[in-house]
Steps between C-alpha positions, in 0.01 A plus 500: 500500500146367485240713677121489540340846495153655519324571172621807314859470618802344335860444603833456333871542566618854560696671223727802480212698349293449818707738713257794490186303581678304771604833655139624483386185679762543772394862552138393548608235751711750694210750511306249711759284676733788598818294530731782387589299191508724195621400154474683170516364145880526490527293817269238351690494171821441694340212689373341181848523348658305786703217343424277799123525445337246267210706365346215303489246781493701819286810445132563440307816418120489524315735264137605467310545174653846452855371542539659843711313754291372790752263663854370466736238633879482483679188627876467544677169552757513780714247685670535837477403868289401679218468246694355208326550166211744525279714279481854639164639394388863478141568391216748536144559380353838408277616790192523272542136398555341839272230644442351153731203546791651305741483792402138563563420133842669505596314817396166349700572185811582705464182704463288187817658360684430826387139493634464146838620628493311831528833679356659811283812461591818688322835505538809717187682614420806706412392853200735475374340177231276648349395166834403345599310813169314506549403134852370571378296795211350300763389249686309769770757568629579848689797650870427552679835522426860595664817364506849645513810284683774687516874430741768620422871506805669348422835660628339821879543511713197418756399759834434324658159558861429412583167337715254697878507471626381163171575320429795272165602353474597133198634311443316172421832338366618169578409231492149637801292392342162427827351377660583835221413739241261356680170544655573843161622624318197361744257662484692828120490490485126434738443790320735739159344432599136452363403843196728496148361497355477150798662329627381162833557332482744211697475176680778309219570252230515767720716722562755228132523405331478839751674728757741362347541154153580628355839416437561872859425609671794667878440504560841658307367803661155498817417690756228562718422800847405380778315679858624479566274202192625312256215563134568578408437865151648475282707271170686459309534174234773493213588268253778428178423314394789275133397502494508880665842505250632245204366695606613848679821409784409735816298448556171681828310473434127510792319661457187292784280622725518805759223503796417722722207413507231770865553594433868577174479696480641850752778431255788448543516123126506421442786742781705348375432148146600594613823663691590185203427273248681720711814531556501126128456435413789731757719322350404162150607600330174586223534758507142621687173467330160511593135500354154557645253750432142601325523837689188616841602365762350734790725397390796713364698204192625685719647774726668244201660328340609826823670607515670160159657565273274291149438633232243408259595223323178397547123480484238227473125534639226277259215427625161388354192341773233502582298192253220457622142530433249225207369704346847509582582861687808613860473609508751785839618615563697816601856418852596604583828671710683244490789257275638237302399193 
């Protein structure tokens, strides 16, 4: 990517050797922004090793004269309804280097890359992040979707919920049997989220790296709902982030994905799965459980989470700049009312 920067700074694609300084940058950002997003060098190394991430074309690391990271951008190409082809951008600037035009330069670079690809640009920002939101809006982006982060206090007893007739709940367990579960889970996920807003189908390699092969994955806190003939009707994948645990001193189980296949919705499967996961987490010593949900989710997810004892913690907002037409104008599409990014 081409980028224009203030004097004394330079940028280039991220490399595997950048994990430690990227982690240091993220720690400095979290110290100020307080978004409860904590990543250590191992997390960053895992991200940089993602086979679906094109480091050369779709990442940038901005360095100062002492080779310290002062900003970064990671862009992932995705395709799926209702946005079609889009570049999902994640970026941040070190607090000491803000208001120097670096964020503007990163945004412009991402938009140029999207235009090369004929893609929309999507980014998710904290609703409380006034500066980042102002930057997005100056760049022609508009809010299209809101997300609620919910937290549950696990010292509050969990009410058990039995699965519906014909359904059994199984813990994936440790050691995780990838040969047994990876492909059925991936196919179930792609089916469960096919009609969800901003979702994209995931392939076998990406699934193994990003979901069940991730360092944070906790198979002992992940469950499946099985039909009588052994097919997956619903599932929950859970994660614990070591850097967050180290920083806070308490354990939070992040309920990363809750999926129910369309044919089995409305039967109480998600509630039964959640009760199983939450009770297990409490037994394992977690202090809280958290998750993120589409505030407009039409499948009743917010009600399920409220009944499970989750309460609002903060909100994020997705900003969109549609793909540009050949004449340079934006092709705005009305957002649908499904799912999750």
